[in-house]
LUMGU-338641 format. One line per field, with one value per residue (C-alpha): residue number from 1; x, y, z; residue in one letter. Coordinates in nm, 3 decimals. Example, Ala and Ser with C-alpha at 12.3 -4.5 7.8 and 13.67 -1.06 7.14 Angstrom:
<recs>
volo <- (1; 2)
xx <- (1.230; 1.367)
yy <- (-0.450; -0.106)
zz <- (0.780; 0.714)
kolvo <- (A; S)
</recs>
This chain:
<recs>
volo <- (1; 2; 3; 4; 5; 6; 7; 8; 9; 10; 11; 12; 13; 14; 15; 16; 17; 18; 19; 20; 21; 22; 23; 24; 25; 26; 27; 28; 29; 30; 31; 32; 33; 34; 35; 36; 37; 38; 39; 40; 41; 42; 43; 44; 45; 46; 47; 48; 49; 50; 51; 52; 53; 54; 55; 56; 57; 58; 59; 60; 61; 62; 63; 64; 65; 66; 67; 68; 69; 70; 71; 72; 73; 74; 75; 76; 77; 78; 79; 80; 81; 82; 83; 84; 85; 86; 87; 88; 89; 90; 91; 92; 93; 94; 95; 96; 97; 98; 99; 100; 101; 102; 103; 104; 105; 106; 107; 108; 109; 110; 111; 112; 113; 114; 115; 116; 117; 118; 119; 120; 121; 122; 123; 124; 125; 126; 127; 128; 129; 130; 131; 132; 133; 134; 135; 136; 137; 138; 139; 140; 141; 142; 143; 144; 145; 146; 147; 148; 149; 150; 151; 152; 153; 154; 155; 156; 157; 158; 159; 160; 161; 162; 163; 164; 165; 166; 167; 168; 169; 170; 171; 172; 173; 174; 175; 176; 177; 178; 179; 180; 181; 182; 183; 184; 185; 186; 187; 188; 189; 190; 191; 192; 193; 194; 195; 196; 197; 198; 199; 200; 201; 202; 203; 204; 205; 206; 207; 208; 209; 210; 211; 212; 213; 214; 215; 216; 217; 218; 219; 220; 221; 222; 223; 224; 225; 226; 227; 228; 229; 230; 231; 232; 233; 234; 235; 236; 237; 238; 239; 240; 241; 242; 243; 244; 245; 246; 247; 248; 249; 250; 251; 252; 253; 254; 255; 256; 257; 258; 259; 260; 261; 262; 263; 264; 265; 266; 267; 268; 269; 270; 271; 272; 273; 274; 275; 276; 277; 278; 279; 280; 281; 282; 283; 284; 285; 286; 287; 288; 289; 290; 291; 292; 293; 294; 295; 296; 297; 298; 299; 300; 301; 302; 303; 304; 305; 306; 307; 308; 309; 310; 311; 312; 313; 314; 315; 316; 317; 318; 319; 320; 321; 322; 323; 324; 325; 326; 327; 328; 329; 330; 331; 332; 333; 334; 335; 336; 337; 338; 339; 340; 341; 342; 343; 344; 345; 346; 347; 348; 349; 350; 351; 352; 353; 354; 355; 356; 357; 358; 359; 360; 361; 362; 363; 364; 365; 366; 367; 368; 369; 370; 371; 372; 373; 374; 375; 376; 377; 378; 379; 380; 381; 382; 383; 384; 385; 386; 387; 388; 389; 390; 391; 392; 393; 394; 395; 396; 397; 398; 399; 400; 401; 402; 403; 404; 405; 406; 407; 408; 409; 410; 411; 412; 413; 414; 415; 416; 417; 418; 419; 420; 421; 422; 423; 424; 425; 426; 427; 428; 429; 430; 431; 432; 433; 434; 435; 436; 437; 438; 439; 440; 441; 442; 443; 444; 445; 446; 447; 448; 449; 450; 451; 452; 453; 454; 455; 456; 457; 458; 459; 460; 461; 462; 463; 464; 465; 466; 467; 468; 469; 470; 471; 472; 473; 474; 475; 476; 477; 478; 479; 480; 481; 482; 483; 484; 485; 486; 487; 488; 489; 490; 491; 492; 493; 494; 495; 496; 497; 498; 499; 500; 501; 502; 503; 504; 505; 506; 507; 508; 509; 510; 511; 512; 513; 514; 515; 516; 517; 518; 519; 520; 521; 522; 523; 524)
xx <- (-2.743; -2.610; -2.308; -2.247; -2.293; -2.044; -1.795; -1.854; -1.794; -1.520; -1.356; -1.434; -1.289; -0.957; -0.964; -0.969; -0.606; -0.249; -0.123; 0.239; 0.420; 0.212; 0.313; 0.698; 0.880; 1.244; 1.550; 1.552; 1.767; 2.023; 1.989; 1.742; 1.571; 1.254; 1.005; 0.671; 0.408; 0.257; 0.028; 0.216; 0.553; 0.757; 0.750; 1.090; 1.312; 1.440; 1.259; 1.205; 1.018; 0.730; 0.385; 0.269; 0.263; 0.450; 0.763; 0.759; 0.728; 1.123; 1.254; 1.143; 1.409; 1.677; 1.673; 1.694; 1.604; 1.769; 1.491; 1.229; 0.925; 0.940; 0.800; 0.488; 0.443; 0.435; 0.675; 1.009; 1.338; 1.693; 1.831; 2.102; 2.068; 2.149; 2.012; 1.864; 1.763; 1.563; 1.593; 1.359; 1.177; 1.132; 1.277; 1.605; 1.656; 2.001; 2.086; 2.384; 2.456; 2.567; 2.951; 3.077; 2.741; 2.821; 2.596; 2.594; 2.840; 3.089; 3.074; 3.048; 2.728; 2.808; 2.644; 2.671; 2.501; 2.207; 2.203; 2.231; 1.916; 1.729; 1.846; 1.787; 1.408; 1.422; 1.630; 1.535; 1.901; 1.996; 2.227; 1.971; 1.650; 1.342; 1.024; 0.856; 0.933; 0.602; 0.569; 0.827; 0.597; 0.457; 0.746; 0.968; 0.675; 0.827; 1.146; 1.377; 1.729; 1.942; 2.331; 2.621; 2.839; 3.048; 3.064; 2.840; 2.590; 2.339; 2.101; 1.773; 1.586; 1.245; 1.053; 0.805; 0.726; 0.609; 0.460; 0.450; 0.838; 0.964; 0.745; 0.769; 1.135; 1.101; 0.834; 0.981; 0.968; 1.118; 1.290; 1.566; 1.919; 2.059; 2.384; 2.566; 2.791; 2.499; 2.333; 2.663; 2.741; 2.362; 2.187; 1.783; 1.912; 1.937; 1.527; 1.673; 2.001; 1.901; 2.209; 2.104; 2.203; 1.925; 1.943; 1.901; 2.075; 2.009; 2.086; 1.845; 1.518; 1.382; 1.119; 0.731; 0.871; 1.123; 1.326; 1.611; 1.764; 2.057; 2.152; 2.356; 2.642; 2.783; 2.434; 2.554; 2.243; 2.207; 2.235; 1.897; 1.843; 1.765; 2.037; 1.810; 1.454; 1.288; 0.983; 0.769; 0.500; 0.193; -0.097; -0.383; -0.484; -0.583; -0.272; -0.053; -0.274; -0.213; 0.151; 0.176; -0.016; 0.231; 0.551; 0.607; 0.622; 0.650; 0.402; 0.195; 0.038; -0.337; -0.514; -0.891; -1.190; -1.202; -0.862; -0.900; -1.150; -0.920; -0.629; -0.866; -0.890; -0.494; -0.264; 0.038; -0.058; -0.181; -0.306; -0.174; -0.411; -0.299; -0.503; -0.516; -0.420; -0.577; -0.916; -1.110; -1.311; -1.466; -1.347; -1.614; -1.408; -1.575; -1.393; -1.644; -2.064; -2.247; -2.023; -1.943; -2.283; -2.297; -2.656; -2.510; -2.199; -2.431; -2.702; -2.441; -2.367; -2.727; -2.701; -2.412; -2.547; -2.216; -2.319; -2.364; -2.041; -1.854; -2.066; -2.056; -1.713; -1.496; -1.670; -1.614; -1.286; -1.298; -1.534; -1.748; -1.560; -1.718; -1.461; -1.141; -0.915; -0.936; -1.034; -0.727; -0.541; -0.572; -0.789; -1.061; -1.396; -1.633; -1.901; -1.999; -2.282; -2.225; -2.478; -2.723; -2.824; -3.152; -3.235; -3.536; -3.297; -3.061; -3.339; -3.482; -3.137; -3.106; -3.429; -3.352; -3.025; -3.248; -3.176; -3.504; -3.414; -3.090; -2.774; -2.502; -2.146; -1.845; -1.710; -1.331; -1.221; -0.871; -0.831; -0.610; -0.707; -0.573; -0.520; -0.832; -1.012; -0.947; -1.257; -1.262; -1.448; -1.697; -1.727; -1.734; -2.058; -2.226; -2.184; -2.327; -2.656; -2.675; -2.663; -2.891; -3.162; -3.161; -3.140; -2.735; -2.649; -2.237; -2.049; -1.726; -1.395; -1.138; -0.716; -0.443; -0.261; -0.003; -0.223; -0.484; -0.293; -0.179; -0.503; -0.722; -0.384; -0.476; -0.848; -0.962; -1.228; -1.580; -1.628; -1.304; -1.222; -0.922; -0.763; -0.486; -0.256; -0.127; 0.276; 0.323; 0.009; -0.063; -0.415; -0.239; -0.121; -0.474; -0.678; -0.395; -0.253; -0.582; -0.808; -0.624; -0.614; -0.247; -0.259; -0.537; -0.295; -0.268; -0.132; 0.042; -0.272; -0.318; -0.631; -0.815; -1.119; -0.988; -1.181; -1.060; -1.205; -1.061; -1.179; -1.051; -0.732; -0.722; -0.757; -0.483; -0.256; -0.299; -0.272; 0.065; 0.227; 0.167; 0.315; 0.057; -0.135; -0.431; -0.505; -0.425; -0.695; -0.931; -0.839; -0.885; -1.214; -1.354; -1.161; -1.351; -1.677; -1.591; -1.541; -1.861; -2.071; -1.923; -1.871; -1.621; -1.594; -1.795; -1.569; -1.567; -1.427; -1.090; -0.980; -0.749; -0.423; -0.360; -0.086; -0.044; 0.268; 0.352; 0.368; 0.740; 0.776; 0.862; 0.931; 0.766; 0.689; 0.364; 0.340; 0.068; 0.184; 0.163; 0.520; 0.632; 0.994; 1.183; 1.514; 1.416; 1.247; 1.353; 1.299; 1.177)
yy <- (1.433; 1.155; 1.115; 1.483; 1.497; 1.167; 1.374; 1.704; 1.489; 1.327; 1.679; 1.810; 1.520; 1.570; 1.936; 1.763; 1.624; 1.740; 1.635; 1.775; 1.863; 2.124; 2.022; 2.033; 2.244; 2.355; 2.206; 1.853; 1.658; 1.332; 0.990; 0.769; 0.471; 0.490; 0.181; 0.148; -0.069; -0.306; -0.535; -0.842; -0.969; -0.866; -1.180; -1.091; -0.802; -0.835; -0.546; -0.783; -1.034; -0.910; -0.810; -0.666; -0.366; -0.481; -0.569; -0.233; -0.022; -0.201; -0.199; 0.156; 0.242; 0.048; 0.089; 0.331; 0.327; 0.553; 0.813; 0.893; 1.057; 1.386; 1.376; 1.550; 1.451; 1.151; 1.414; 1.237; 1.355; 1.245; 0.968; 0.731; 0.898; 1.280; 1.329; 1.137; 1.181; 0.973; 0.921; 1.112; 0.787; 0.721; 0.398; 0.436; 0.614; 0.695; 0.765; 0.914; 0.780; 0.958; 0.945; 0.803; 0.639; 0.271; 0.027; -0.096; -0.376; -0.139; -0.201; 0.099; 0.170; 0.134; 0.086; -0.288; -0.307; -0.114; -0.338; -0.654; -0.537; -0.507; -0.784; -1.039; -0.967; -0.939; -1.245; -1.619; -1.727; -1.467; -1.650; -1.433; -1.478; -1.618; -1.666; -1.557; -1.171; -0.992; -0.698; -0.740; -0.768; -0.437; -0.216; -0.328; -0.323; -0.308; -0.293; -0.512; -0.498; -0.220; -0.200; -0.025; 0.248; 0.305; 0.297; 0.581; 0.569; 0.302; 0.306; 0.113; 0.005; -0.042; -0.252; 0.008; 0.392; 0.359; 0.649; 0.528; 0.433; 0.679; 0.695; 0.339; 0.375; 0.595; 0.335; 0.173; -0.181; -0.391; -0.060; -0.047; -0.125; -0.413; -0.514; -0.769; -0.846; -0.933; -1.179; -1.339; -1.416; -1.464; -1.591; -1.638; -1.544; -1.195; -1.186; -1.153; -1.019; -0.709; -0.468; -0.122; 0.197; 0.386; 0.598; 0.289; -0.030; -0.383; -0.535; -0.809; -0.992; -1.172; -1.358; -1.237; -0.999; -0.701; -0.603; -0.360; -0.124; 0.137; 0.491; 0.453; 0.712; 0.679; 0.775; 1.008; 1.261; 1.380; 1.102; 1.032; 1.162; 0.858; 0.625; 0.301; 0.237; -0.077; -0.235; -0.418; -0.692; -0.624; -0.804; -0.671; -0.323; -0.286; -0.438; -0.201; 0.085; 0.022; 0.014; 0.331; 0.479; 0.321; 0.409; 0.098; 0.197; 0.533; 0.531; 0.290; 0.166; 0.028; 0.328; 0.258; 0.461; 0.315; 0.399; 0.760; 0.810; 0.662; 0.885; 1.183; 1.155; 1.128; 1.430; 1.194; 1.086; 1.248; 1.114; 1.217; 1.174; 1.203; 1.181; 0.816; 0.764; 0.418; 0.240; -0.051; -0.273; -0.620; -0.795; -1.067; -1.360; -1.311; -1.698; -1.817; -1.876; -1.675; -1.375; -1.439; -1.245; -0.882; -0.914; -1.019; -0.803; -0.541; -0.625; -0.690; -0.373; -0.231; -0.450; -0.307; 0.037; 0.190; 0.516; 0.327; 0.123; 0.504; 0.624; 0.325; 0.125; 0.373; 0.647; 0.927; 0.853; 0.789; 0.883; 0.656; 0.520; 0.511; 0.450; 0.222; 0.512; 0.856; 1.198; 1.328; 1.125; 1.302; 1.147; 1.070; 1.035; 1.247; 1.229; 0.881; 0.799; 0.548; 0.226; 0.342; 0.115; -0.013; -0.358; -0.377; -0.334; -0.567; -0.820; -0.764; -0.821; -1.135; -1.239; -1.138; -1.342; -1.636; -1.651; -1.530; -1.737; -1.617; -1.829; -1.942; -1.806; -1.717; -1.387; -1.366; -1.124; -1.058; -1.093; -0.777; -0.422; -0.231; 0.121; 0.077; -0.116; -0.017; -0.329; -0.615; -0.865; -0.588; -0.458; -0.854; -0.894; -0.597; -0.663; -1.041; -0.861; -0.656; -0.929; -1.142; -0.899; -0.975; -1.353; -1.380; -1.599; -1.547; -1.769; -1.569; -1.721; -1.575; -1.637; -1.477; -1.181; -1.408; -1.720; -1.464; -1.283; -1.574; -1.758; -1.468; -1.418; -1.799; -1.703; -1.939; -1.699; -1.615; -1.252; -1.084; -0.793; -0.630; -0.318; -0.106; 0.215; 0.371; 0.345; 0.638; 0.879; 0.740; 0.597; 0.357; 0.202; 0.148; 0.041; -0.176; -0.357; -0.397; -0.451; -0.527; -0.884; -0.919; -0.920; -1.181; -1.480; -1.738; -1.793; -1.418; -1.235; -0.857; -0.862; -1.053; -1.020; -1.212; -0.948; -0.993; -0.698; -0.592; -0.284; -0.210; -0.328; -0.146; 0.156; 0.090; -0.020; 0.288; 0.511; 0.379; 0.453; 0.819; 1.103; 1.378; 1.415; 1.510; 1.242; 0.982; 1.091; 1.122; 0.766; 0.670; 0.830; 0.612; 0.290; 0.394; 0.396; 0.028; -0.046; 0.077; -0.071; -0.441; -0.400; -0.677; -0.451; -0.294; 0.001; 0.074; 0.370; 0.584; 0.566; 0.881; 0.706; 0.746; 0.677; 0.779; 0.884; 0.985; 1.381; 1.380; 1.222; 1.464; 1.433; 1.131; 1.112; 0.955; 0.953; 0.913; 0.647; 0.400; 0.395; 0.580; 0.769; 0.796; 0.982; 1.334; 1.175; 1.273; 1.252; 1.564)
zz <- (0.094; 0.363; 0.179; 0.200; 0.584; 0.610; 0.411; 0.631; 0.917; 0.824; 0.789; 1.087; 1.243; 1.045; 1.196; 1.511; 1.469; 1.348; 1.035; 1.134; 1.432; 1.568; 1.920; 1.833; 2.069; 2.050; 1.836; 1.731; 1.966; 1.887; 2.055; 2.185; 2.125; 1.956; 1.983; 1.740; 1.787; 1.500; 1.452; 1.280; 1.222; 0.896; 0.623; 0.459; 0.454; 0.118; -0.067; -0.378; -0.178; 0.053; -0.060; 0.327; 0.501; 0.818; 0.560; 0.411; 0.689; 0.818; 0.449; 0.363; 0.640; 0.570; 0.176; -0.077; -0.462; -0.774; -0.665; -0.398; -0.292; -0.139; 0.251; 0.161; -0.193; -0.440; -0.646; -0.711; -0.563; -0.628; -0.371; -0.487; -0.828; -0.835; -1.219; -1.500; -1.879; -2.123; -2.462; -2.707; -2.758; -2.433; -2.437; -2.265; -1.901; -1.810; -1.410; -1.289; -0.893; -0.611; -0.573; -0.244; -0.096; 0.051; 0.177; 0.537; 0.481; 0.389; 0.015; -0.227; -0.452; -0.801; -1.121; -1.089; -0.772; -0.901; -1.213; -0.978; -0.809; -1.162; -1.328; -1.024; -1.048; -1.424; -1.570; -1.452; -1.520; -1.279; -1.002; -0.761; -0.916; -0.729; -0.831; -0.536; -0.620; -0.493; -0.715; -0.989; -1.298; -1.166; -1.038; -1.331; -1.610; -1.923; -1.803; -2.049; -1.909; -1.716; -1.798; -1.632; -1.894; -1.602; -1.254; -1.186; -1.460; -1.537; -1.844; -1.787; -2.138; -2.152; -2.386; -2.490; -2.351; -1.986; -1.847; -1.494; -1.500; -1.316; -1.043; -0.988; -0.922; -0.617; -0.466; -0.141; -0.257; -0.524; -0.692; -0.385; -0.439; -0.211; -0.139; -0.382; -0.160; 0.094; -0.176; -0.259; 0.144; 0.261; -0.056; 0.014; 0.417; 0.289; 0.362; 0.735; 0.715; 0.494; 0.385; 0.213; 0.191; 0.413; 0.720; 0.970; 0.950; 1.032; 1.401; 1.497; 1.413; 1.719; 1.543; 1.644; 1.873; 1.764; 1.441; 1.565; 1.346; 1.448; 1.319; 0.992; 1.104; 0.755; 0.541; 0.287; 0.347; 0.741; 0.948; 1.157; 1.498; 1.666; 1.798; 1.789; 1.583; 1.706; 1.574; 1.823; 1.701; 1.935; 1.768; 1.948; 1.915; 2.319; 2.436; 2.209; 2.282; 2.694; 2.584; 2.434; 2.755; 2.981; 2.784; 2.670; 2.324; 2.159; 1.869; 1.678; 1.348; 1.345; 1.489; 1.480; 1.583; 1.915; 1.983; 1.836; 2.116; 2.409; 2.311; 2.270; 2.645; 2.734; 2.792; 2.688; 2.344; 2.023; 1.672; 1.350; 1.035; 0.712; 0.390; 0.284; -0.061; -0.035; -0.090; 0.106; -0.101; -0.150; -0.442; -0.594; -0.760; -1.132; -1.187; -0.975; -1.019; -0.954; -0.971; -1.322; -1.372; -1.354; -1.251; -0.925; -0.852; -0.926; -0.674; -0.400; -0.458; -0.397; -0.132; 0.108; 0.335; 0.286; 0.447; 0.758; 0.741; 0.732; 1.046; 1.242; 1.168; 1.046; 1.261; 1.025; 0.959; 0.600; 0.312; 0.093; -0.207; -0.562; -0.766; -0.742; -0.630; -0.399; -0.546; -0.449; -0.730; -1.077; -1.348; -1.076; -1.228; -1.034; -1.291; -1.185; -1.019; -0.689; -0.636; -0.395; -0.098; -0.269; -0.128; -0.338; -0.640; -0.522; -0.484; -0.856; -1.020; -0.832; -0.967; -1.315; -1.265; -1.187; -0.844; -0.665; -0.366; -0.330; -0.279; -0.048; -0.077; 0.167; 0.233; 0.309; 0.584; 0.731; 1.118; 1.164; 1.094; 0.820; 0.729; 0.451; 0.724; 1.058; 1.205; 0.928; 1.142; 1.271; 0.893; 0.789; 0.997; 0.885; 0.521; 0.596; 0.728; 0.478; 0.230; 0.424; 0.380; 0.031; 0.040; 0.019; 0.270; 0.321; 0.578; 0.729; 0.672; 0.868; 0.807; 0.975; 0.749; 0.562; 0.525; 0.403; 0.163; -0.009; -0.005; -0.188; -0.469; -0.523; -0.621; -0.302; -0.222; -0.313; -0.177; -0.004; 0.207; 0.087; 0.026; -0.154; -0.029; -0.400; -0.438; -0.654; -0.687; -1.060; -1.163; -1.321; -0.949; -0.902; -1.230; -1.387; -1.077; -0.914; -1.204; -1.521; -1.689; -1.675; -1.326; -1.274; -1.242; -1.015; -0.742; -0.703; -0.864; -0.738; -0.931; -0.643; -0.821; -1.159; -1.355; -1.703; -1.931; -2.286; -2.321; -1.981; -2.085; -2.406; -2.216; -1.956; -2.200; -2.425; -2.079; -1.979; -2.339; -2.330; -2.175; -2.160; -1.839; -2.005; -2.237; -1.955; -1.750; -2.016; -2.067; -1.702; -1.647; -1.923; -1.761; -1.451; -1.587; -1.777; -1.387; -1.258; -1.501; -1.476; -1.094; -0.996; -0.682; -0.399; -0.315; 0.009; 0.159; 0.145; 0.480; 0.684; 0.768; 1.144; 1.385; 1.741; 1.928; 2.279; 2.261; 2.312; 1.960; 1.698; 1.271; 1.196; 0.852; 0.729; 0.393; 0.164; -0.008; 0.304; 0.454; 0.751; 0.736; 1.066; 0.919; 1.070; 1.411; 1.742; 2.082; 2.343)
kolvo <- (X; X; X; X; X; X; X; X; X; X; X; X; X; X; X; X; X; X; X; X; X; X; X; X; X; X; X; X; X; X; X; X; X; X; X; X; X; X; X; X; X; X; X; X; X; X; X; X; X; X; X; X; X; X; X; X; X; X; X; X; X; X; X; X; X; X; X; X; X; X; X; X; X; X; X; X; X; X; X; X; X; X; X; X; X; X; X; X; X; X; X; X; X; X; X; X; X; X; X; X; X; X; X; X; X; X; X; X; X; X; X; X; X; X; X; X; X; X; X; X; X; X; X; X; X; X; X; X; X; X; X; X; X; X; X; X; X; X; X; X; X; X; X; X; X; X; X; X; X; X; X; X; X; X; X; X; X; X; X; X; X; X; X; X; X; X; X; X; X; X; X; X; X; X; X; X; X; X; X; X; X; X; X; X; X; X; X; X; X; X; X; X; X; X; X; X; X; X; X; X; X; X; X; X; X; X; X; X; X; X; X; X; X; X; X; X; X; X; X; X; X; X; X; X; X; X; X; X; X; X; X; X; X; X; X; X; X; X; X; X; X; X; X; X; X; X; X; X; X; X; X; X; X; X; X; X; X; X; X; X; X; X; X; X; X; X; X; X; X; X; X; X; X; X; X; X; X; X; X; X; X; X; X; X; X; X; X; X; X; X; X; X; X; X; X; X; X; X; X; X; X; X; X; X; X; X; X; X; X; X; X; X; X; X; X; X; X; X; X; X; X; X; X; X; X; X; X; X; X; X; X; X; X; X; X; X; X; X; X; X; X; X; X; X; X; X; X; X; X; X; X; X; X; X; X; X; X; X; X; X; X; X; X; X; X; X; X; X; X; X; X; X; X; X; X; X; X; X; X; X; X; X; X; X; X; X; X; X; X; X; X; X; X; X; X; X; X; X; X; X; X; X; X; X; X; X; X; X; X; X; X; X; X; X; X; X; X; X; X; X; X; X; X; X; X; X; X; X; X; X; X; X; X; X; X; X; X; X; X; X; X; X; X; X; X; X; X; X; X; X; X; X; X; X; X; X; X; X; X; X; X; X; X; X; X; X; X; X; X; X; X; X; X; X; X; X; X; X; X; X; X; X; X; X; X; X; X; X; X; X; X; X; X; X; X; X; X; X; X; X; X; X; X; X; X; X; X; X; X; X; X; X; X; X; X; X; X; X; X; X; X; X; X; X)
</recs>
């Protein structure tokens, strides 16, 4: 009953904020500069390199791929390719490119450019290959090679049938096409001099301060309304809100529950809420004792009071998580019963594992709020208190975001607060990326529990090779049961994604896949 009450409260909160642009008055107007506040600087603007949202929010407005997601869903629509077809065996995908498209440096988009963007990530012998590409092995999973059939036709060959492939090609990172001329001119420096085909083109990057983009007047689709788009780094949430209140910025990411309450009282600001395709979780490093023991992992699950976390730290702006992906995604196994908050059961499991006196460990936490974890430090302290009540003595360890991601990807942690926003609306994007043994490889692991289970691996690989959605769904339901039983995580919450804007800002697309589009944004 408590969980139902939390969900109902969350739905009430959602109803208080517009999901669209209900306050919009009049017709869109061209011109103006929009300054967008965010919590940290970008790592890289080469779409193949970063793994952080602060980079991707910029990348998503500079670059494009062959296909893209619709603004209101993860349905795929044409982008740089106008059409495509696949062979009967599912091993060849042929894309027909849009004609007349040019990169921001004036060079033409052609099949050779697409092949360069693909093969520089797949072929270690390629002159622009680097070993720091973030999610290449995930986005280009099972891709063998790409070839240009003519100037406007590209064929991508797969090693085996792979159901998520087309959705991966719509991701706003890794898949976008970069200018070969820019690669030749700048080499690794293209990280700070990005050249794509998107609605905005790069102007300047002032480290730890701002990134400036300008309207792409020659954009193949409708050019954006804004003259200029600036991503302003303001690390502290309260300082960011102050800048929004005083019109120093026009909108902001990283809206936490405390910020929501303040914005409610303002006549000039509003919160825009979007159901999040995300999960916040605590990973237990199964490579380290005692987390190699399933009894300990289950004990930790029983020790944490998720209902209180949602109520107090998310302030109702989330729903409790029991599976690794949210119920809005197909294939969700709602029959699974979550571990209840039961300190006595937690202590009994620890005693059964020979740890009746508990143990000492570390709990890692990022310092910056994330969409899936709006108050990480407070969350870490609340979890620490829950664990202490059953004899688990956790010392909190914090690092700045870039260092944090690097260290947990290399498995330095015992337990770590983390999260994920789905990229394509496919269960594979959560289960395979975050929990399959293929991705528990240092130093760039995306499986930060370092969980390796052969039964799970078999289910996920089989699901990737099927095209029938019902068959895939059945396999994913079984996979979620395996994960629940083995308990490598404590799934915490599926948070609503919130942004805040001034009332004269319209047309900001807050996509459920975790990026923000400004191509149709305008200032009243």
